[in-house]
N, C-alpha and C positions, 0 to 999 in steps of 0.2 A: 584464348579459347575462353570468351566472356560467359560468363556464369548469373544465372540470374539469382536474385536474394531470396532468400527462405522467407517467405512468412511464416510470421507466429499463428499458430493455431491452437484453440483452447482442447485440451487433451478430453479423451474422453475417462469418466472416473473406470472402469473395468482397465486392466492391463492390455486384455485380447479383444480385440472387436474386428467379427467378421461378417463379411457380405454374403450372404446365402438367399436362396430362389427365395423364399419367403419375404423374409425384408423386405429385397428390392424391387418386389415384382409392381411396375406400373402400368402404363396401357397393354392392353392385351394385344394389341395394333402393333406396339412393338415388340413383342414378343413372337408375334405372326413374322414378323419378318428376319428376325432371329433364326427361327425354323426354318426360313425357307432358305437360309445359306447354308443350315446343317446338312439338308435331304434335298434341295434343288424343286422345294414342293412345289408344284402346281396343278392342285387336285381336279381331279376329275373322279365322279364316282364311280366306283368298278361294279356295285349292283344293280345299276343301270338295268333296265328293262333288256331280252335276250335279242341281239340284234340277229338279221337273217341276212344269208347269202354272205358271209363277210368273212373273211381271211385273219384265221386266228396267229398271231406274232410268240404268244404263248400263253402256258397254261401253271397258271397254281394251284395247287392241290383240286387239278381237274377243273378249273373254271378257266375258261379262256380269256386273255387281255387281246382286244381286236385292233387288226391295224389302223382303223380309224381313232380311236384311244391313243395310239404312238403320233399321229399325224398331229392329232390336235396337240400333246404334247408339247411338240417339234416348235408348231407353230406358237406357241406361247412364249415360248424362249426369246431373247434379247439376240437381235441379228449377228452379233457378234460368237456367242455360243453356238447359233445354232452353224455358222462355219467352223466351231472347234469342235463341238461335239458331234459323235456318228452314230447311227441308229442304235446301235447298238449299246452306247453308254448314256441314251434316254431311256432306254426300255428297259435298263437297269433301275433307272431310278425309279421309272415305272409300275415293276415289281416291289422295290421296296414303301412305295408310296400305299399300293396295294396292301401289301404285309401292314403298314401301319394301321391304315383306316381299321383294316379287318380285328386287328387285335384291342384297337378302343371300344369299336359297337360291339364286340366280344365281351368286354369289361363294363361292358352299361353307361359308359360316359356319354354326356348329355351336354349339349352346347345353349342349351334357350335360356338357363340364368346367365351365363356370358353373354349372350345378345343383348339379354335386355339389359345389364351392368355398362353395356359399349353405348346402348342406346341413352339411359340416363346419364351418364357422366359426359356426353359430347353434345347432351343437348340436340337429337334430333329424330326424327321419324324413323319407324322402319321402311317406310319406302324411299325414304335420303339414303340410308344405311345401303339400300338393295341396289340404288343409284349409284353410290361411292364403288361396292365390289364388281358392279357391272364394269365401270370406268377401268378397272385393274384385269378385267378381263373372267372376272368367275360369275357363274347366281350365287343367291345368296345359301341354297344347298349346300352349294362346293365351298362356299367361304366358312357354311358349319360344319362341314366336315375338318374343315383347317382347323376348327378351336377343338373341334374332340381331339385329335389328334395332338395337337401341341397342353390341353389340358390331362390328356392321359398321359405322355411324356412326363407333364409337370409334376403327374402324382407319383409315378412308379418309375421312372428312368431319371431323374433328376433331383429326387427326393433327396435330402439333407447332403448334397454338395453345397461347399463353401470355401470362401477364401478367405484365410487370417491375414491381419497386418503385416503379421512377420512371413510369411508367404511372399506379399506382395514385397516387401523389403529388401527379401533374399533375392529376389528375382531384378528386382531394382541394380542392385548394386553388382549383381553377377552381371547385364546386360545394360550399362550406362553407355555406350555405343548406340542404343534402339534409342535412347532419349535426347539426342543432339537435335539443335535444330540447325540446319546446314545456311550455310553465307546464301542467300538468294540476291535478285535483282529484279527491276521492274521495267523494262524499259521499250520503247516505240521504234520502228524501222520504218523504211523506204526501201522497196525493192525496183533495180532496174534490171531487168534479165538479161540474159546475154543470149538466150534458147535463139530468136531470132536476129539477133543481131551480134555484131562483130563487140570483143570487150572494146577497142575504141571506142566505137559508138556507144557503149553503153556508159561509158568513163563521162564521154564527153555530155552526156544528158544528166550525169549522175552529179558533175562538175556544177551545173544551171542549178540542180536542187540545192544542195551545201549554199551556194551562194544566194539563193533564197532565204534557206534556214537563218544562215547567219546575219543578211540584212535585219531579219524579222523572225524572231523566234516563237512569234507567237502564232505563225499560220503553217506550223507542222500538219496540223489536220486538214487545212486544204492542198498542201503539197502531197499528201498521201493521196486524197481523192485524187489528184490532176496527174500523179506520175507513178504510184504504186502497182508493182505487178503480182503482187502477192492477192490472191482472193480471199484466202483467209483471214487477212487482217483488215480489210478496208472497211468494216463495218465497226472497227473497236479505235479507228485512228491510230492503224500499226500496230498496236500492242495487241501481244499475247499475253496471259496470269504470269505470275512471277515466276520464276524458274533459278533453280541452281547449279551448280558447275557438272553436275551428274546428271541433269535433264538431256533427253533428246535432242539437242539441237544439235547443228553442226559446228563443228570446235570456232569454225573462226568469229564465226556469230555471236557466241558464248564470249570469247576472249573480250569481245570489244565490248561486249556490253558492262563484261566486269571491270574492264580496264579504263573506263570511261568514270568519271566523279560524278554524282549526282549532279545531275543539269547539265555535263558534256555531252558533247556528241562525236560521232566522228567513222569514216567509212571502210568495211569491210568488203574483200572479195571473197565470195563462195563457190561454189559449184552452181548455185541459182543465178548468180550473177553480184552487181555489187548494191550494198546496204547502207544505207544512213542509218546510225543507230544512233541512237537518243535516248541518253538514261537518266529517267527519271526519279529510280529511288532504289539505295542499298541497303540489304540488313545484315547485320553481322551475325556469323555463328553463336547460336546461346544456345542454354540448357536446360528442360526440364527440372526443378526441384521435385523432389517424391512427394511434398504436399500437396503440391498444383496438381499430382496425375493419380495420386495415389487409390481414388474412387473407381477413375476410369481404368487404371490398373487393373485391381482386384475385380473389376467387371468384365476385362476380357481375360485374367486366368480363368476367370469361373466357365465361362465362352467355351475357353479350349475343355476344360473339365467334363463340360454337356457335351461336347463333339468329342472326344473318346468314351463317354458312356454309352452316347449313341451309335457309335461305331460298333460295341460290344452288344448293343441289345438287337441293332440291324442284324448281326451274325446270327443272333442264337435264333433269331425267326426265319434267318433263309434255311439253319441247318434244318431245321425244325418242318422245314415245308416241302412242298413234292414241285419243285421248278422245274419246265423244260420251256424252252428258250429258243425258238422256231428258228430265229435269225442265226442260232450259232450251231444246232442238231437241227436244219430246214430236210432230215432222210428219216427222222422220228418219227414214229408210227402215229402219233398225235397230232404233227404237223404234217404230215402226207395227206390230201384230201383224195378224195374214189375218183375225182374227175382228172386231178392233175395225172394221176395213176394209168387211168384211161388213155390220157392224150399222151401220155409217157409210152404206153403200148401200140400208139398208133405213130408215132414221129420216127419218118426215115431218112436218114444220118444226110442233111444238107450242107456241107459246109463251103461256105462263101468266103471267098477274101474279102480281110477289111479293107475298107478305105484309105488309100493309097499315102492320103494327107495323114491321118489316123494314126495309122502304122510309123507314117517317117517322126512325128510327134510324139510315139511311146519310147521310138528306137532313142531320139534324143536327151530323155528322160532318165532311158533304162543304162544310157552311157556316162551318166550324171554331168547332164548338162542343166544348169538354171538360167534364168532370167530375172533379174532388177531390176525394176521401173517401178514409176510413181505415177498412180490413177490422171493426174491434170498432164503429163507428159505427153504431147501429141506424135513424137517419137515413137514412144512405146506403145500408144494405139496402133499406129501403122504396120507396129510390127507384127502386134499381136493378128491381125486383119491379114497378115498372109498367112496364117494360119485355118481362118475359117474358123467354125467350128471345134477343129479338134485343137482346139489354143485349151480347151480344157485337162488335153493330155499334158501339157506344157508346167514342165517344174517352175511356175511361176513365183519369185515373192517379191509382196508390194512394200515398199521404201517408207512411203509417205505415211504419217497421222492421219488418221479419219478427221480427228477436229482440229489440226494442226499441218495442213498440206507443205510446209515448208521445214518442219519438223521432219527429222529423219529416226528410224526405229533403232533399236541395239542392235537388229541383227542384221541390218545393215552394214553401221557403225562397224560393226564389228568384222563384217565381212572387205571392210574398206571401200564400197562402193563411194565414187566419186560423183557419177553422172549417169543419166539415164538414156536407155537400158543401157545395160551393161551383162554380158552373158560369162557367165564363168563357165568355163570345158573344163575341167580335169586340172584343176586348181589357177587356171590363166584364165586373165581377163581379158574380156575382147566388148571395148565400148562404143556403142551408136549401133545404128540400123545394122543388122548381117542379112545376106541376100540368103536363100535357102540354100543353094547350089554352095555357099562359103557353110554355112552350119551342117551339111555334108558333109565337106573335106571336112572340115575340122573332127569331125565326131566319127566318120565313116559308115551314116547312116545312109541305105538307099531314097535316094529323092522318086 
């Protein structure tokens, strides 16, 4: 394993040097990003004017948190988090946020001086600052609320937190594997897909591509444009970012890229078809010396201490507050509105059968059926269309990376998925599109 040489540095005259919040404080904007990671902090004003005729989803010390606030919180999340977090998780964060802002305001924390400092140091006007925060989805008042909470935490919760050189060195020695830079490779490829042609037809085309490249290796980008059927890399001359042996690319692709010497090419067969893989650059494994990463390591360890302190503090705030979560306890007297009570008294039971396809889809999922697929796969789309709107009840696992359609997710690699779609029913895999009758027969579900 290659190891970088340790660079000599001038040591401080003090035997022990530590990084503290007060010492290392740089731009407040950077700190706000740190806070956002700590609490998934997307501030709305919990003390806005009273909302009329709107359903409350929670109460904090008797004050309502309205459904529109929860929806706004959800809409501000990145798309990947919207798919990952359920409503109750976001509501829990919203409750924490309101508790923090209330604590900051009760302590009399002000943000005006910090706003002035940001304007002065950034050499911008208040109007430009307003435009900048609006681009992030906030009003200036909401941004001030973020500052209030950060300043409050900095002065009351993160006070005196620090990390010494000795702590950082001890952590480094105990976790050396974390600081290894794994072997990596840069490569370009041209894909001739076997999705709509036979292996023989695809290989014949690939032989043409390989011959053209062997004759003139400067035309690779032109060959990508003319032949490659990988939409994710057409605009980058067939190249994805550098990757390691552990990254979620199909194994045959990785093996070929690493087995090539820099400047060499070879053909590999994967589940997607035939690839001409052109290795551009290979970087050997190395390791960061402690002196190279000491400051960053101390910052990371300080951040962990901040998270621990924050977790304890928010727990104390929750323990000392009266919180009613209407998503978890809809029957609570504070959560049931008079109109709902009247409607319940007038309701006459009228049980109707669910749509047969919805019932069938739910039965497949209840019986452990899973469908593995990729968003770019036409056969997968055909399979989904068989279920219509009921497809939302199918246990579907996406295998293609969003930003790298030819890379396979870890979950699908571990499941041994080699083609799309693939159904997994009680541990048995069934590749290709399945008829509804066939799925019914395999699971015992009535169609």
